[in-house]
C-alpha positions in Angstrom: -3.3 5.8 0.7 -3.4 9.5 1.5 -1.5 10.8 4.6 -4.7 12.1 6.4 -6.3 8.6 6.3 -3.1 7.1 7.4 -3.2 9.3 10.5 -6.9 9.3 11.4 -7.5 5.5 11.4 -4.8 4.6 14.0 -5.9 7.7 16.0 -9.5 6.4 16.0 -8.3 2.9 16.8 -6.6 4.2 19.9 -9.8 6.1 20.8 -11.8 2.9 20.5 -9.3 1.2 22.8 -9.9 4.0 25.3 -6.2 5.0 25.4 -5.2 8.3 26.9 -4.9 11.4 24.6 -1.1 11.2 24.2 -1.3 7.6 23.0 -4.0 8.6 20.4 -1.7 11.4 19.2 1.2 9.0 19.1 -0.8 6.5 17.0 -1.6 9.3 14.5 2.1 10.3 14.4 3.0 6.7 13.7 0.5 6.6 10.9 1.8 9.8 9.4 5.5 9.0 9.8 6.4 6.7 6.9 5.3 9.3 4.3 8.0 11.7 5.6 10.1 10.0 2.9 8.4 12.3 0.3 10.7 15.0 1.7 13.8 13.3 0.5 12.6 10.9 -2.2 14.3 13.1 -4.9 17.7 12.0 -3.4 17.1 8.5 -4.8 17.5 9.9 -8.3 21.0 11.2 -7.6 22.7 7.8 -7.3 21.4 4.3 -8.1 22.6 3.0 -4.8 20.3 5.4 -3.0 17.1 3.7 -4.3 15.9 2.7 -0.8 15.4 6.5 -0.1 12.7 6.8 -2.7 9.1 7.0 -1.7 7.7 3.7 -0.4 11.3 2.5 0.0 13.1 1.8 3.3 10.6 3.9 5.3 7.8 1.5 4.4 9.4 -1.7 5.8 8.9 -3.6 9.1 12.1 -2.0 10.4 11.9 1.4 8.7 8.3 2.3 9.6 8.8 2.2 13.4 12.1 4.1 13.0 10.3 6.8 11.1 7.7 6.9 13.9 10.4 7.5 16.4 12.0 10.2 14.2 8.7 12.1 13.9 8.0 11.8 17.6 11.4 13.3 18.2 10.6 16.2 15.9 7.2 16.7 17.5 8.8 16.6 21.0 11.0 19.5 20.0 8.1 21.8 19.1 7.4 22.9 22.7 5.8 22.3 26.0 2.5 21.4 24.4 4.1 18.2 23.1 6.3 17.5 26.1 4.6 14.3 27.0 5.7 12.9 23.7 9.4 13.3 24.4 11.8 10.4 24.8 11.0 9.8 28.4 7.5 8.7 27.5 8.5 6.3 24.8 7.9 3.1 26.8 4.3 4.1 27.3 3.5 5.4 23.7 5.6 2.7 21.9 2.5 0.4 21.3 0.6 3.3 19.8 3.5 4.3 17.6 3.7 0.7 16.3 -0.1 0.6 15.8 0.2 3.7 13.6 3.3 2.6 11.7 2.1 -0.9 10.9 -1.4 0.3 10.0 0.3 2.5 7.4 2.0 -0.5 5.9 -1.2 -2.4 5.8 -3.1 0.4 4.0 -0.3 0.9 1.5 -0.2 -2.9 0.8 -3.8 -2.5 -0.5 -2.5 -0.3 -3.3 -0.9 -0.9 -6.7 2.8 -0.7 -5.8 2.7 -2.2 -2.3 5.5 -2.0 0.2 8.9 -3.7 0.5 8.1 -5.2 3.9 11.2 -7.3 4.3 13.9 -5.0 2.9 16.9 -5.2 3.2 16.5 -9.0 3.5 14.3 -9.2 0.4 13.6 -6.9 -2.5 10.1 -8.2 -3.0 7.2 -5.8 -2.7 4.0 -7.1 -1.0 0.7 -5.9 -2.3 -2.9 -7.0 -2.5 -3.1 -5.1 -5.8 -6.6 -3.9 -5.2 -6.6 -0.1 -5.2 -4.7 2.4 -7.3 -2.2 4.6 -5.4 -5.0 5.9 -3.2 -8.8 6.3 -2.9 -8.8 10.1 -3.6 -12.1 10.9 -2.0 -10.9 9.3 1.3 -8.6 12.3 1.6 -11.6 14.6 1.6 -13.5 12.6 4.2 -10.4 12.3 6.4 -9.8 16.1 6.2 -13.4 16.8 7.3 -12.9 14.4 10.2 -9.6 15.9 11.2 -10.6 19.6 11.4 -12.6 19.3 14.6 -9.8 17.2 16.1 -7.2 19.8 15.3 -9.4 22.5 16.7 -9.8 20.5 20.0 -13.6 20.3 19.6 -14.0 16.6 18.5 -15.7 14.2 20.9 -14.9 10.6 21.2 -18.2 9.9 19.5 -17.2 12.0 16.6 -13.9 10.2 16.2 -15.5 6.7 16.5 -18.3 7.5 14.1 -15.9 9.2 11.7 -13.6 6.1 11.7 -16.7 3.9 10.8 -17.5 6.3 7.9 -13.9 6.3 6.7 -13.7 2.5 6.7 -17.1 2.3 5.2 -16.0 4.5 2.2 -13.0 2.2 1.7 -15.3 -0.9 1.9 -17.7 0.6 -0.7 -14.8 1.5 -3.0 -13.5 -2.1 -2.6 -16.9 -3.4 -3.3 -17.0 -1.4 -6.6 -13.7 -2.9 -7.5 -14.9 -6.4 -6.7 -18.1 -5.9 -8.8 -16.1 -4.6 -11.7 -13.2 -7.1 -11.5 -12.8 -8.8 -14.9 -14.2 -12.4 -14.6 -12.8 -13.7 -17.9 -9.1 -13.3 -17.1 -6.8 -15.7 -18.9 -4.2 -17.7 -16.8 -1.3 -15.7 -18.4 -2.9 -12.3 -17.9 -1.9 -9.9 -15.1 -4.6 -7.8 -13.6 -3.7 -4.2 -12.4 -6.1 -1.7 -10.8 -6.8 1.3 -13.0 -7.0 4.9 -11.8 -10.8 4.8 -11.5 -12.5 2.5 -9.0 -14.3 0.5 -11.7 -11.4 0.1 -14.2 -8.7 -2.5 -14.5 -5.7 -3.0 -16.8 -4.8 -6.5 -18.2 -1.3 -7.2 -19.5 0.1 -10.4 -20.9 3.2 -11.3 -22.8 3.4 -13.3 -26.0 6.5 -14.4 -27.9 7.0 -10.9 -29.5 5.8 -8.4 -27.0 3.3 -7.3 -24.4 -0.5 -6.8 -25.0 -2.3 -4.4 -22.7 -6.0 -3.4 -22.6 -8.4 -1.8 -20.2 -11.5 -3.3 -18.6 -14.4 -1.3 -17.3 -17.4 -3.1 -15.8 -16.8 -6.1 -17.8 -16.2 -4.2 -21.1 -12.8 -4.8 -22.6 -11.2 -2.0 -24.5 -9.2 -2.4 -27.7 -5.9 -4.2 -26.9 -2.7 -2.3 -27.6 0.4 -4.2 -28.6 3.9 -3.1 -27.5 6.6 -5.0 -29.4 9.9 -6.2 -27.8 12.3 -6.2 -30.7 15.4 -8.4 -30.3 14.3 -9.6 -26.9 15.5 -13.2 -27.6 18.9 -12.3 -28.8 19.3 -9.5 -26.3 18.0 -11.5 -23.3 21.4 -11.5 -21.6 21.7 -7.7 -21.9 18.2 -7.3 -20.5 19.0 -9.6 -17.6 22.1 -7.5 -16.8 20.0 -4.4 -16.8 17.4 -5.9 -14.5 20.1 -6.7 -11.9 21.3 -3.1 -11.6 20.3 -0.9 -8.7 18.5 1.5 -11.0 16.4 -1.4 -12.2 15.5 -2.4 -8.7 14.3 1.1 -8.0 12.4 1.2 -11.3 10.7 -2.1 -10.6 9.6 -1.0 -7.1 7.3 1.4 -8.9 6.2 -0.9 -11.6 2.6 -1.8 -12.2 2.3 -4.4 -15.0 4.4 -6.4 -17.4 7.7 -4.9 -18.3 8.2 -4.2 -22.0 11.9 -4.4 -23.1 12.9 -2.5 -26.2 16.4 -3.7 -27.1 18.4 -2.1 -30.0 21.9 -2.9 -31.1 24.4 -0.2 -30.3 26.8 0.8 -33.1 29.6 0.8 -30.6 28.8 -2.8 -29.7 26.4 -4.2 -27.1 22.8 -3.1 -26.6 20.7 -0.1 -25.6 17.7 -1.4 -23.6 14.7 0.7 -22.7 12.3 -0.9 -20.1 8.8 0.4 -19.9 5.7 -0.6 -17.8 3.0 -2.2 -20.0 0.2 -1.0 -17.7 1.4 2.6 -17.8 1.9 2.4 -21.5 -1.7 1.4 -22.0 -2.9 4.4 -19.9 -0.6 6.7 -21.9 -1.6 5.4 -25.3 -5.3 4.7 -24.9 -7.0 7.4 -27.0 -10.0 7.7 -24.6 -7.8 7.9 -21.5 -7.0 11.7 -21.3 -6.7 11.4 -17.6 -3.9 8.9 -17.9 -2.0 11.1 -20.4 -2.3 14.2 -18.2 -1.2 12.3 -15.1 1.6 10.1 -16.4 3.0 12.1 -19.2 4.9 10.5 -22.1 6.1 7.0 -22.2 9.8 8.0 -21.8 9.1 10.0 -18.6 9.2 6.9 -16.5 11.2 4.5 -18.6 14.5 2.8 -17.6 17.2 3.5 -20.1 20.1 1.1 -19.9 23.2 0.5 -22.0 25.0 -2.8 -21.9 28.5 -2.5 -23.5 30.2 -5.2 -25.5 32.2 -6.2 -22.4 29.0 -6.7 -20.4 29.3 -3.5 -18.3 26.0 -1.8 -17.5 25.3 2.0 -17.3 21.9 3.6 -16.8 21.7 6.7 -19.0 18.5 8.1 -17.7 15.7 7.2 -15.4 12.9 9.8 -15.0 9.7 10.2 -13.0 8.9 10.4 -9.3 8.0 6.7 -9.1 11.0 5.6 -11.1 
């Protein structure tokens, strides 16, 4: 979800609970805080062991989100007397509001396509309801309109409460559109991934030779696109070794659909393995999906390129794209 929605909903929740102003502000800060990771997400591309620093990494966990809220409160507390009440001495009183904001952020992001790694570092699993794309973009516009009077100090409690109902209502309507357009004839082996538009979905499934992907819009299935996986059977050990690398973990944290493995024998011995996301591939290759091509670039932009030497050692040659 967008950062303005992340902040406004906990702010409004604290208003509904009739909490004092500083707790409402603290709730908003807690909602904003996990997305501070966009400031340093680029660091994750410098070293494979730094993958938790990527966007929606360690900051979007049950441990990391509250810590990020504390960090942002500390930053805000240094801004001047206006924010003095949010300094360290007030933490016992504003802690529940900070937690409200931080955990609401995790809940909202768990509605979206890549989810959140709630239990990291104890588990690498990402938790998602897989219902929305990365965000519901027009919620940003609604949240911005709601925030402006608040920032100007002219918003009443009534404005905030009604605004929160409007914002939640927009999300419910968007969810209803997704429910109405959800493909009803999904095969047991098909994976359903939300598309970029509220009424589109992407289906991926693997057969013995590759991955088949196709789009669905209001019950109408587009033409399937097949992405072959040459040498997958004989190169399975090399593929598994690639999947166990730190780079692969980071890449899979941003993955949407079935992974497509393109394994080619290396003249020096071993294998060169390129892992791509089947759902992204469909968006990039679908001839009518100009939006997908503009937004996601070429198929190599977000691929995982891995070399497995004859002795079994693994090296990742290139991993591009903000989402891995």
